[in-house]
PATOR-774980 format. One line per 3 residues: number of its first residue (from 1); their letters; for each residue x, y, z of N, C-alpha, C, CB. Coordinates in steps of 0.05 Angstrom, whole numbers, plus 5000, padded with zeros to 4 digits. Glycine has a CB too. Layout:
PATOR-774980
NUM = a = X:Y:Z:X:Y:Z:X:Y:Z:X:Y:Z  ... .
end
This chain:
PATOR-774980
1 = mpg = 9441:3338:6647:9450:3366:6651:9468:3368:6677:9424:3386:6654  9495:3381:6673:9510:3381:6696:9496:3395:6723:9536:3396:6688  9501:3387:6748:9490:3399:6770:9500:3423:6776:9491:3386:6789 .
4 = nsi = 9524:3432:6769:9536:3457:6778:9529:3480:6759:9567:3453:6779  9537:3505:6770:9533:3527:6753:9553:3547:6752:9510:3540:6759  9576:3536:6744:9599:3552:6742:9597:3576:6724:9621:3536:6734 .
7 = lln = 9585:3571:6703:9584:3593:6682:9562:3614:6688:9579:3580:6653  9539:3602:6700:9519:3620:6708:9526:3640:6733:9496:3603:6713  9542:3627:6749:9556:3645:6769:9573:3666:6755:9574:3629:6788 .
10 = kfa = 9589:3659:6736:9605:3680:6725:9590:3701:6710:9624:3668:6709  9562:3693:6698:9547:3715:6689:9539:3734:6711:9524:3705:6675  9533:3721:6733:9516:3735:6755:9537:3747:6777:9494:3712:6771 .
13 = ngk = 9557:3750:6775:9578:3757:6797:9580:3788:6798:9608:3743:6792  9561:3800:6784:9562:3832:6786:9582:3849:6771:9568:3839:6814  9601:3839:6757:9619:3852:6743:9608:3856:6714:9645:3837:6746 .
16 = kkf = 9617:3878:6702:9608:3879:6672:9626:3862:6658:9608:3907:6659  9617:3849:6635:9629:3835:6619:9625:3840:6589:9623:3812:6627  9648:3827:6575:9649:3831:6545:9645:3807:6532:9674:3844:6534 .
19 = apl = 9635:3799:6512:9634:3776:6498:9636:3781:6465:9609:3762:6507  9657:3776:6451:9655:3776:6423:9640:3751:6411:9681:3777:6413  9626:3759:6389:9607:3737:6377:9622:3728:6353:9575:3748:6368 .
22 = vdp = 9632:3705:6348:9644:3695:6322:9624:3676:6309:9674:3680:6327  9618:3687:6284:9599:3669:6266:9619:3653:6250:9578:3688:6245  9617:3630:6252:9638:3610:6238:9637:3616:6210:9631:3578:6242 .
25 = dkf = 9612:3624:6196:9610:3627:6166:9629:3652:6159:9577:3633:6155  9638:3671:6175:9645:3695:6170:9681:3693:6176:9625:3717:6190  9692:3670:6184:9719:3667:6187:9731:3642:6175:9724:3670:6214 .
28 = sls = 9754:3644:6167:9771:3619:6156:9784:3613:6184:9795:3626:6128  9795:3585:6183:9807:3576:6204:9832:3596:6215:9815:3549:6196  9847:3605:6201:9867:3624:6206:9854:3649:6219:9883:3631:6180 .
31 = gir = 9832:3658:6205:9819:3679:6220:9810:3675:6246:9799:3687:6207  9799:3648:6253:9785:3642:6279:9813:3643:6299:9767:3611:6278  9836:3633:6290:9859:3632:6308:9870:3663:6315:9883:3614:6292 .
34 = gfa = 9865:3682:6298:9873:3706:6304:9852:3721:6323:9877:3720:6278  9825:3712:6317:9804:3721:6334:9808:3711:6362:9778:3713:6323  9816:3686:6363:9819:3675:6393:9845:3690:6407:9824:3638:6392 .
37 = rss = 9863:3695:6393:9891:3707:6404:9882:3734:6410:9918:3708:6381  9868:3751:6395:9860:3777:6401:9842:3779:6424:9847:3788:6378  9824:3759:6428:9804:3759:6451:9821:3751:6477:9777:3736:6446 .
40 = eka = 9839:3732:6475:9855:3726:6500:9875:3752:6507:9873:3698:6496  9884:3766:6488:9900:3792:6495:9881:3813:6507:9916:3805:6468  9861:3814:6498:9841:3834:6508:9828:3826:6534:9820:3839:6488 .
43 = gvd = 9827:3802:6543:9818:3793:6566:9785:3793:6568:9832:3808:6586  9774:3782:6543:9745:3778:6545:9737:3758:6565:9734:3770:6518  9712:3760:6570:9701:3744:6591:9686:3717:6582:9682:3760:6607 .
46 = fif = 9675:3721:6556:9664:3697:6544:9670:3698:6512:9631:3697:6549  9671:3676:6498:9667:3680:6470:9641:3667:6460:9690:3669:6455  9622:3679:6448:9598:3665:6440:9602:3659:6412:9572:3681:6443 .
49 = ygg = 9594:3633:6406:9596:3623:6378:9572:3613:6368:9616:3602:6376  9566:3627:6341:9540:3617:6327:9533:3640:6313:9517:3607:6346  9508:3636:6300:9496:3653:6279:9467:3641:6272:9516:3653:6253 .
52 = slv = 9452:3660:6258:9430:3651:6246:9427:3631:6227:9420:3668:6237  9447:3629:6209:9448:3610:6191:9479:3601:6185:9434:3620:6167  9483:3576:6193:9512:3566:6191:9515:3546:6171:9523:3555:6217 .
55 = ken = 9528:3549:6147:9530:3533:6125:9550:3511:6127:9535:3550:6102  9571:3516:6142:9589:3492:6142:9591:3480:6172:9618:3501:6132  9596:3457:6170:9599:3443:6199:9625:3437:6206:9585:3417:6202 .
58 = nhh = 9640:3460:6213:9666:3461:6226:9667:3464:6254:9682:3481:6215  9648:3459:6265:9645:3468:6296:9668:3459:6311:9620:3457:6312  9675:3431:6306:9697:3419:6325:9723:3430:6321:9701:3389:6321 .
61 = kyi = 9726:3434:6299:9753:3447:6289:9757:3472:6301:9754:3451:6259  9735:3490:6293:9737:3518:6304:9737:3523:6331:9717:3533:6294  9720:3507:6348:9720:3511:6375:9746:3502:6387:9697:3497:6386 .
64 = svl = 9757:3482:6375:9785:3468:6388:9805:3491:6382:9796:3436:6372  9808:3506:6360:9824:3529:6359:9819:3551:6377:9823:3538:6334  9792:3556:6381:9787:3581:6397:9794:3572:6430:9753:3592:6392 .
67 = keh = 9793:3548:6439:9798:3544:6464:9831:3535:6468:9777:3523:6475  9843:3529:6442:9874:3530:6444:9885:3557:6447:9888:3518:6420  9872:3575:6439:9885:3604:6439:9873:3623:6457:9884:3618:6413 .
70 = csa = 9852:3615:6468:9838:3634:6488:9828:3618:6512:9812:3651:6474  9831:3627:6534:9821:3618:6559:9792:3623:6567:9837:3630:6579  9781:3642:6552:9752:3649:6562:9733:3624:6552:9741:3682:6548 .
73 = pvi = 9711:3619:6567:9694:3601:6561:9678:3605:6534:9678:3600:6583  9680:3584:6517:9663:3586:6492:9635:3576:6497:9676:3570:6468  9617:3597:6491:9589:3587:6497:9574:3589:6470:9575:3604:6520 .
76 = lfp = 9559:3568:6463:9541:3567:6438:9521:3585:6440:9529:3541:6432  9515:3599:6416:9492:3619:6412:9478:3607:6387:9502:3653:6408  9465:3588:6392:9458:3570:6365:9432:3581:6352:9452:3536:6372 .
79 = gnq = 9435:3582:6325:9412:3591:6309:9391:3561:6306:9424:3605:6275  9403:3542:6307:9384:3517:6305:9399:3492:6318:9376:3511:6274  9385:3469:6320:9396:3449:6334:9421:3436:6320:9374:3430:6339 .
82 = lmi = 9427:3439:6298:9450:3430:6284:9474:3441:6292:9449:3434:6259  9473:3463:6306:9495:3479:6318:9503:3468:6343:9489:3509:6321  9493:3451:6358:9505:3440:6383:9529:3422:6380:9485:3425:6399 .
85 = aed = 9550:3434:6395:9577:3424:6392:9584:3416:6421:9598:3445:6378  9592:3390:6427:9601:3385:6453:9626:3394:6461:9600:3359:6458  9640:3404:6443:9670:3416:6449:9663:3443:6466:9689:3424:6418 .
88 = adg = 9642:3454:6462:9637:3481:6479:9635:3479:6508:9612:3493:6471  9641:3498:6520:9637:3501:6550:9609:3502:6560:9651:3527:6559  9589:3515:6545:9562:3518:6552:9546:3524:6527:9559:3541:6574 .
91 = ill = 9520:3528:6532:9499:3536:6511:9478:3556:6519:9485:3513:6502  9474:3575:6505:9450:3589:6512:9429:3575:6501:9450:3616:6505  9409:3564:6515:9387:3551:6508:9364:3572:6503:9381:3531:6528 .
94 = lsl = 9365:3582:6479:9346:3605:6475:9316:3599:6470:9355:3621:6452  9298:3611:6484:9272:3608:6477:9263:3638:6471:9255:3593:6500  9251:3643:6446:9249:3667:6433:9222:3676:6447:9249:3665:6399 .
97 = isg = 9224:3690:6471:9200:3695:6482:9189:3726:6473:9203:3692:6514  9201:3738:6455:9190:3763:6443:9171:3757:6422:9212:3782:6432  9172:3732:6410:9156:3724:6386:9134:3705:6397:9175:3708:6362 .
100 = rna = 9117:3697:6375:9098:3679:6383:9100:3654:6364:9069:3693:6382  9120:3646:6356:9126:3623:6339:9136:3600:6360:9150:3630:6315  9115:3583:6361:9117:3559:6378:9142:3545:6375:9097:3540:6372 .
103 = eml = 9152:3542:6353:9178:3527:6343:9202:3540:6358:9182:3530:6310  9202:3564:6361:9224:3579:6375:9222:3581:6405:9225:3606:6364  9196:3578:6413:9191:3579:6441:9196:3550:6458:9161:3588:6443 .
106 = igr = 9190:3531:6443:9194:3503:6456:9195:3480:6433:9168:3496:6477  9187:3484:6408:9187:3463:6388:9214:3452:6385:9178:3473:6362  9236:3468:6377:9259:3459:6373:9275:3448:6396:9271:3478:6361 .
109 = hvv = 9268:3457:6417:9279:3448:6444:9274:3419:6451:9267:3464:6465  9248:3409:6440:9239:3386:6445:9254:3365:6428:9211:3385:6440  9260:3374:6402:9277:3357:6385:9307:3352:6394:9278:3371:6358 .
112 = aap = 9316:3377:6408:9345:3374:6418:9348:3363:6445:9360:3401:6418  9323:3360:6460:9329:3356:6490:9342:3328:6494:9301:3358:6508  9336:3308:6480:9352:3282:6486:9383:3287:6486:9344:3258:6464 .
115 = flk = 9391:3298:6463:9421:3301:6463:9432:3320:6480:9430:3307:6438  9416:3343:6485:9426:3364:6508:9430:3349:6534:9403:3389:6512  9412:3332:6539:9410:3317:6567:9438:3304:6571:9386:3294:6568 .
118 = rcr = 9449:3292:6549:9472:3277:6551:9496:3294:6549:9472:3256:6530  9496:3320:6540:9517:3336:6538:9532:3341:6561:9510:3358:6528  9558:3345:6559:9577:3350:6586:9577:3382:6591:9612:3338:6582 .
121 = fei = 9567:3399:6572:9572:3427:6577:9547:3439:6594:9576:3441:6548  9549:3462:6603:9532:3475:6619:9507:3486:6601:9548:3497:6632  9483:3481:6613:9463:3492:6594:9451:3515:6609:9440:3471:6585 .
124 = lpt = 9447:3539:6596:9439:3565:6605:9412:3572:6595:9459:3586:6598  9389:3563:6609:9363:3574:6596:9361:3606:6593:9338:3565:6614  9356:3616:6571:9361:3642:6564:9330:3652:6547:9390:3643:6544 .
127 = gym = 9321:3673:6561:9300:3687:6548:9309:3706:6523:9285:3704:6570  9305:3699:6499:9316:3716:6477:9294:3734:6470:9325:3701:6451  9302:3759:6468:9283:3780:6457:9296:3796:6432:9275:3802:6482 .
130 = lie = 9280:3792:6415:9289:3811:6387:9277:3839:6389:9276:3796:6356  9292:3860:6386:9284:3885:6388:9288:3904:6360:9298:3895:6413  9263:3913:6355:9266:3929:6325:9291:3947:6323:9239:3950:6321 .
133 = ngh = 9303:3949:6304:9327:3967:6302:9328:3983:6272:9355:3948:6306  9308:3982:6255:9304:3995:6234:9304:3984:6208:9319:4011:6235  9309:3956:6209:9306:3943:6184:9302:3912:6192:9331:3949:6164 .
136 = pta = 9292:3896:6173:9291:3867:6182:9321:3858:6181:9271:3848:6162  9322:3835:6201:9349:3824:6204:9348:3793:6196:9359:3829:6234  9370:3779:6197:9369:3750:6190:9353:3736:6213:9397:3738:6187 .
139 = vsy = 9356:3743:6236:9346:3727:6256:9314:3728:6257:9357:3735:6281  9305:3755:6250:9279:3758:6249:9264:3743:6227:9274:3784:6248  9277:3742:6203:9268:3732:6179:9268:3698:6187:9288:3742:6152 .
142 = msn = 9290:3688:6198:9293:3660:6202:9274:3647:6222:9320:3655:6209  9268:3665:6243:9253:3659:6262:9223:3664:6258:9263:3671:6281  9216:3678:6236:9189:3683:6228:9177:3696:6252:9175:3657:6220 .
145 = ttp = 9189:3714:6264:9174:3729:6284:9179:3762:6281:9183:3718:6314  9162:3778:6295:9163:3805:6293:9177:3816:6321:9134:3816:6288  9197:3831:6316:9211:3844:6337:9193:3862:6357:9231:3861:6324 .
148 = ipa = 9202:3867:6381:9189:3885:6398:9195:3915:6388:9199:3880:6429  9176:3931:6384:9184:3959:6374:9204:3970:6392:9161:3978:6372  9220:3987:6377:9241:3996:6392:9232:4017:6414:9261:4007:6373 .
151 = gqd = 9210:4031:6412:9201:4049:6433:9185:4038:6454:9187:4069:6423  9177:4014:6453:9160:3998:6472:9172:3988:6494:9149:3978:6461  9184:4007:6512:9196:3996:6536:9181:3979:6555:9204:4017:6550 .
154 = dia = 9155:3985:6559:9139:3970:6577:9135:3942:6566:9112:3983:6582  9130:3941:6541:9127:3910:6528:9153:3897:6534:9122:3909:6493  9174:3907:6528:9200:3895:6534:9202:3888:6563:9222:3915:6526 .
157 = mct = 9199:3906:6583:9200:3901:6610:9184:3876:6618:9190:3925:6625  9158:3878:6610:9141:3856:6618:9146:3828:6607:9116:3863:6613  9158:3831:6583:9169:3803:6568:9191:3794:6585:9180:3807:6536 .
160 = aia = 9209:3810:6593:9234:3799:6613:9225:3791:6636:9255:3818:6620  9206:3804:6650:9196:3795:6675:9181:3766:6669:9177:3818:6689  9167:3764:6652:9154:3737:6647:9173:3718:6641:9135:3737:6626 .
163 = gel = 9194:3722:6627:9216:3702:6622:9228:3693:6652:9242:3716:6602  9233:3714:6668:9246:3707:6692:9225:3695:6712:9260:3732:6705  9202:3698:6710:9182:3683:6727:9178:3654:6717:9155:3699:6725 .
166 = lgl = 9183:3651:6691:9180:3622:6679:9204:3606:6689:9180:3621:6646  9226:3620:6698:9245:3602:6709:9275:3608:6692:9232:3571:6705  9272:3626:6671:9295:3627:6653:9317:3642:6674:9286:3646:6622 .
169 = qli = 9343:3634:6662:9365:3644:6680:9381:3666:6669:9384:3623:6687  9375:3673:6645:9387:3700:6632:9366:3709:6613:9418:3695:6615  9370:3736:6606:9350:3752:6586:9373:3761:6569:9329:3779:6599 .
172 = ymd = 9368:3758:6542:9385:3769:6519:9367:3785:6503:9400:3747:6501  9374:3813:6504:9360:3830:6482:9379:3834:6459:9351:3859:6493  9367:3831:6437:9385:3831:6412:9373:3850:6390:9387:3799:6401 .
175 = ags = 9388:3870:6382:9376:3884:6359:9380:3871:6333:9386:3911:6357  9399:3848:6333:9402:3832:6308:9427:3839:6297:9379:3836:6287  9437:3817:6282:9463:3822:6269:9462:3843:6246:9473:3795:6258 .
178 = gae = 9482:3860:6245:9479:3884:6228:9459:3903:6229:9478:3878:6206  9448:3906:6256:9429:3927:6264:9436:3954:6254:9425:3927:6293  9419:3970:6251:9425:4000:6242:9432:4015:6268:9398:4015:6227 .
181 = spv = 9419:4006:6290:9424:4020:6316:9422:3998:6336:9403:4042:6322  9437:4003:6360:9434:3984:6382:9406:3986:6396:9457:3989:6403  9403:3968:6415:9377:3970:6430:9381:3999:6446:9373:3942:6451 .
184 = rlp = 9356:4012:6451:9356:4037:6460:9365:4038:6491:9328:4049:6456  9382:4058:6499:9389:4055:6528:9365:4059:6548:9411:4074:6535  9345:4074:6543:9322:4074:6563:9312:4046:6569:9297:4091:6554 .
187 = mik = 9306:4031:6544:9297:4002:6544:9315:3988:6560:9295:3990:6516  9340:3989:6557:9361:3972:6572:9357:3977:6603:9393:3980:6563  9355:4003:6610:9353:4012:6637:9328:4002:6648:9354:4041:6638 .
190 = kvk = 9304:4002:6636:9281:3994:6647:9277:3964:6651:9260:4005:6632  9286:3950:6631:9286:3923:6633:9307:3912:6656:9292:3913:6603  9329:3924:6657:9348:3914:6678:9334:3920:6706:9378:3929:6676 .
193 = qsl = 9323:3944:6710:9312:3950:6737:9290:3931:6746:9301:3977:6737  9275:3918:6725:9257:3900:6733:9268:3869:6738:9238:3901:6713  9293:3863:6732:9302:3835:6736:9320:3831:6757:9314:3824:6712 .
196 = tip = 9321:3805:6769:9338:3798:6787:9360:3779:6775:9324:3787:6808  9357:3772:6748:9375:3753:6733:9393:3770:6715:9358:3732:6714  9415:3761:6705:9432:3778:6685:9421:3783:6658:9458:3763:6679 .
199 = lii = 9430:3808:6649:9415:3818:6624:9440:3819:6601:9400:3851:6631  9434:3807:6581:9457:3810:6559:9446:3825:6536:9467:3782:6548  9462:3845:6524:9453:3865:6507:9470:3859:6480:9457:3897:6520 .
202 = ggg = 9459:3856:6455:9476:3851:6431:9462:3865:6408:9480:3821:6424  9475:3868:6386:9466:3880:6361:9468:3912:6358:9438:3873:6358  9484:3917:6332:9483:3944:6329:9508:3960:6344:9456:3952:6337 .
205 = irt = 9517:3950:6360:9542:3958:6377:9564:3959:6359:9548:3938:6400  9575:3986:6355:9600:3985:6334:9625:4000:6349:9592:4003:6304  9618:4016:6368:9639:4031:6380:9640:4030:6415:9635:4062:6369 .
208 = atq = 9664:4038:6423:9668:4034:6452:9648:4050:6468:9696:4043:6459  9642:4074:6456:9622:4087:6470:9594:4074:6470:9621:4113:6460  9589:4063:6453:9561:4045:6450:9562:4025:6469:9558:4030:6420 .
211 = ard = 9585:4010:6471:9588:3990:6487:9588:3996:6519:9611:3978:6478  9602:4016:6523:9601:4029:6551:9574:4037:6560:9618:4054:6552  9559:4053:6540:9535:4061:6549:9515:4038:6554:9524:4079:6530 .
214 = aar = 9517:4019:6538:9497:3994:6543:9505:3981:6573:9501:3970:6517  9528:3982:6577:9535:3969:6604:9529:3989:6624:9567:3959:6606  9534:4011:6624:9525:4032:6644:9495:4033:6647:9536:4060:6636 .
217 = sga = 9480:4027:6627:9449:4028:6628:9437:4007:6642:9438:4028:6603  9456:3980:6644:9444:3959:6656:9454:3934:6644:9417:3961:6655  9466:3934:6619:9473:3907:6611:9496:3895:6627:9481:3907:6582 .
220 = dvv = 9494:3869:6634:9514:3854:6649:9536:3843:6631:9500:3832:6662  9523:3833:6605:9545:3827:6585:9537:3842:6562:9549:3797:6578  9556:3853:6546:9556:3866:6520:9565:3848:6497:9574:3889:6522 .
223 = vvg = 9550:3844:6481:9560:3825:6458:9563:3843:6431:9536:3799:6452  9584:3833:6417:9592:3849:6391:9600:3829:6372:9615:3871:6395  9589:3828:6347:9598:3811:6325:9607:3823:6300:9577:3795:6318 .
226 = nai = 9586:3836:6288:9594:3847:6260:9614:3864:6261:9573:3860:6246  9616:3883:6278:9636:3908:6279:9666:3891:6283:9627:3933:6309  9668:3872:6295:9693:3855:6302:9699:3839:6276:9687:3834:6328 .
229 = ekd = 9680:3829:6262:9683:3816:6236:9700:3834:6217:9655:3811:6224  9692:3858:6217:9704:3878:6198:9731:3890:6207:9685:3900:6193  9736:3890:6235:9756:3902:6246:9765:3888:6274:9748:3930:6249 .
232 = psl = 9777:3863:6275:9783:3849:6298:9798:3866:6317:9798:3825:6292  9812:3888:6308:9828:3902:6325:9811:3919:6347:9845:3920:6307  9784:3919:6341:9764:3931:6359:9761:3917:6387:9738:3930:6346 .
235 = ihe = 9765:3886:6386:9761:3873:6407:9771:3887:6436:9774:3847:6401  9797:3894:6436:9810:3903:6455:9796:3929:6468:9836:3906:6446  9788:3947:6445:9781:3974:6455:9748:3969:6468:9782:3998:6426 .
238 = lce = 9737:3951:6455:9709:3944:6464:9705:3933:6492:9697:3924:6445  9726:3914:6495:9725:3900:6519:9737:3920:6543:9741:3873:6516  9755:3935:6537:9766:3957:6559:9747:3976:6564:9790:3974:6551 .
241 = avh = 9729:3984:6548:9706:4005:6551:9688:3992:6567:9690:4015:6523  9679:3964:6567:9658:3953:6583:9671:3949:6613:9647:3925:6570  9697:3937:6613:9709:3934:6637:9716:3959:6653:9732:3920:6633 .
244 = sld = 9720:3979:6640:9725:4007:6651:9705:4012:6676:9720:4030:6627  9681:4005:6671:9662:4014:6689:9661:3998:6716:9636:4013:6676  9679:3977:6717:9682:3967:6743:9708:3975:6756:9679:3939:6743 .
247 = ks = 9724:3994:6743:9743:4008:6754:9741:4033:6765:9758:4010:6740  9719:4044:6754:9713:4073:6762:9700:4073:6792:9691:4087:6739 .
end
């Protein structure tokens, strides 16, 4: 594992950041190219790459196109160990701390560890927390875990604190792909106030107002996937909304 922490420093520099999420199953190669160009023009901070279930192994080709047309770091957001691609700049090493499935807490990490140790990209240990959003999502089904109830802010706060105390370097609260609603703002605020490490928020964010509100409530990084898949032109609007908080 690399000794430096260039990406972690970028997460933790105090500025609000926006990261579009690209699920390779949802894009053609030409679509990936357009996505990357739109991301570069918008000035996104990161591109997250991955999904709960990836059916095609086009990672090398897709990541090469992303990096050719966008200068933002490409960070893996893996659904399983088959999605590890050395072409990326970094990986969110996700430990699903909101659940009680040992495979998602440590089991799959053990399988991937020897390969990850040899990888050149930066590894970012991340506490991943699923938050209830109104209906089951792919990630809750695939992980065989129950999300934290939407109104249980104290449970979310204590879970995030535990993750930080265990040495995790990022906390990612996710309402899930295609969520009916984003993570509630009071929960974001309460969790952020309890942490000294960066907080990532994703799932259910569809508008610039929702993205701005999440950032204002405490998200250091706002992630949007589904809405951009349906309308790639939203990348600039969402990115601008998040970055606007650093200008005010």
